[in-house]
N, C-alpha and C positions, 0 to 999 in steps of 0.2 A: 389483502394490496402485497407481495412482496413485497424485498427491501435490498438495493444494494451498498453495500457499507465496504466503503472506500476507506482505508485505512493507509494517508499518506504520516509523510515521516521523513526525519534526515537515517540516511543507512547508522545503523544500530540499534536506533531506538527500540527498536521492541515490534515490530507489523505482524512479521511473516508469526513469529509466536502469539501476538495477541490475540490475530487468524483464525490459526489453530483451537485454540483455547475460548473460543466465540461462539465460532461453531458446534468445538462439542460442547457449549451447552444448548445449541439447540440446534440438536438433530434436522440432521435433509439439509444444510447452508452448506456451499461449495463455496471448498477454499480454492478461490481460483489466482493462483501466486506466479504471475509470471517470468519472476525470474524463473522459478525451479521449469517451467513450460520447456525457456530458453535456451534450457540446458539439456531441451530433448532433441535438438537441431544444432545434425553434426555441426562441427567449424564453429561453430554459437564464441570459442574463447578468443577468437584472432578478429571478428566480428563482431562484439557486445554489439553493441547501439542500433547496426544495423538487420541481427538479426531478434535483436525488439524489438522492432518498426513491424516486423511482419509480425511471429508471435505476438506483439499488442495487436498488431487487426483479428489474429485466429482466437484469441482471448476474447473478446470484444462476441467475435461469432457467437461460443459456447456461451458467454454467461446471457445471452443474450436468450436464448434460446432458455437454458436452465431458468432465468428467471421468467418466458414463458412457461413452463409451467406450473409453475406459484410458487417459487421453493426462493431462496434467499440469498446473494449472496456476495464471501468476502472477498474482495480485491486490497490485498497489502501490498500496496504499487507506487513508488514515491514514482511524483512526477509537479512537477515544476511549471511546468506550461499550459496555461489557459486552456491554446487550443487544442491539448492533451487531453486535458482535465473537461472538455465539454462532450466529448468523443465519445465517453461513458458515463459523461449524461445524456445524453440522447439513445446510448443506451438503453436505459434504466426505464425510457421513456417508451420507446417503439417496445420495450416489452410492457409496459405499463405494471413499473416500479416504483418505487422510492429512490430515490438518489438522496444515503447520506454520506455527505462528503465532512470525514474528520483527520487534521494536521496532527499526531501522538508527538506528547514532547517531552524530554528532559532536558534540568540543565547543564550546562557545556561539561559540568563534572562528574556528572554520569553516562553522560552518553559519550565520550571521547573510553575511556574505559570501557564500554558496551561494548564496542565496533572493535579496540584491540582485542579484545577478550574473548568473541564467540566461535563457534564452534567450526574448524575448520568446514566448507564443504571448496569441492568447483566451484562453484558458484563466489559465495565471498571468498576464497581466493582470489578470482577475477575481478570481481569489484575491493578488497584492497586495491590490486593491480592499474585502478584507475581511477583510483581516488589521492595515490599516490601521484599518476602522475600527471593526475589534473590538479593539484595543487595539498593535498596532504587533509589537515585535520581544518586546517583555514578552511578549506572549500566546504567538508560539515561543518562548518557552523554556521558560515556563509547561506549555506542553504538553506538552514535552519529558520535563521532568518527571515528568505524566501517563499519561504512554508507558512510559516505565519503570519508575514501581510498576504498571502493568500486565503489562508482561512479568514484575515479578517474582510478585502474586497467579498470573497465569497460567502462567509455565512457562515462560515462552518464552525462545528466546533472545537476545540482545544483541549486536548486531553492529555490529563498529564499519568508517561506511563512509570512511572515510574515502581511503584506497586502494582503487581495482575491486577488482583482485584477489584485496587478500586480501578482504575482500570477499566477493567471487567463491566464492575455495573454500570460505568462513565458510558460507555457505548450502549451500554443495553438504553440506557434511558433518553440518551440521541435518534438509538431508529424510535422506539416507542413515542418520542416527541416526530417525527417524522421526518429532525433537522439534521 
């Protein structure tokens, strides 16, 4: 049975990095990075949120189709709203796949330097601007706590993303357990 592995977590925690590393260890896995898809749409920088909603619908169709081929998908995507999460859970179910939700976490004194030190790309530059406009580091730390609450309420695993190798082992264990 294919798996949709949703790597949730605050900005800068390492979702995209771990998604690519997980896929590399599991050939045939699609990395469905919605933030990267967003950057394929003209004008996305000025309408990040609106473009994101349109791209999420596109990503849902794409990952549902890919899961339907019997292959796995890893989704590195920050989602705090339970209704948005339910869309991805439903997409996995529609494709006959298992949904495995995970919140990646690191201590605040690790998270903030990672966030501020990540490689600059057009996407990370826009995300950094939005974070700053909406509250900066306090917003990120508050979001981290909301995600941990979301994990508890949904029964998701919380994986310490401090070390890549240990995090990858923990992710593989959660996928094998189907949770």
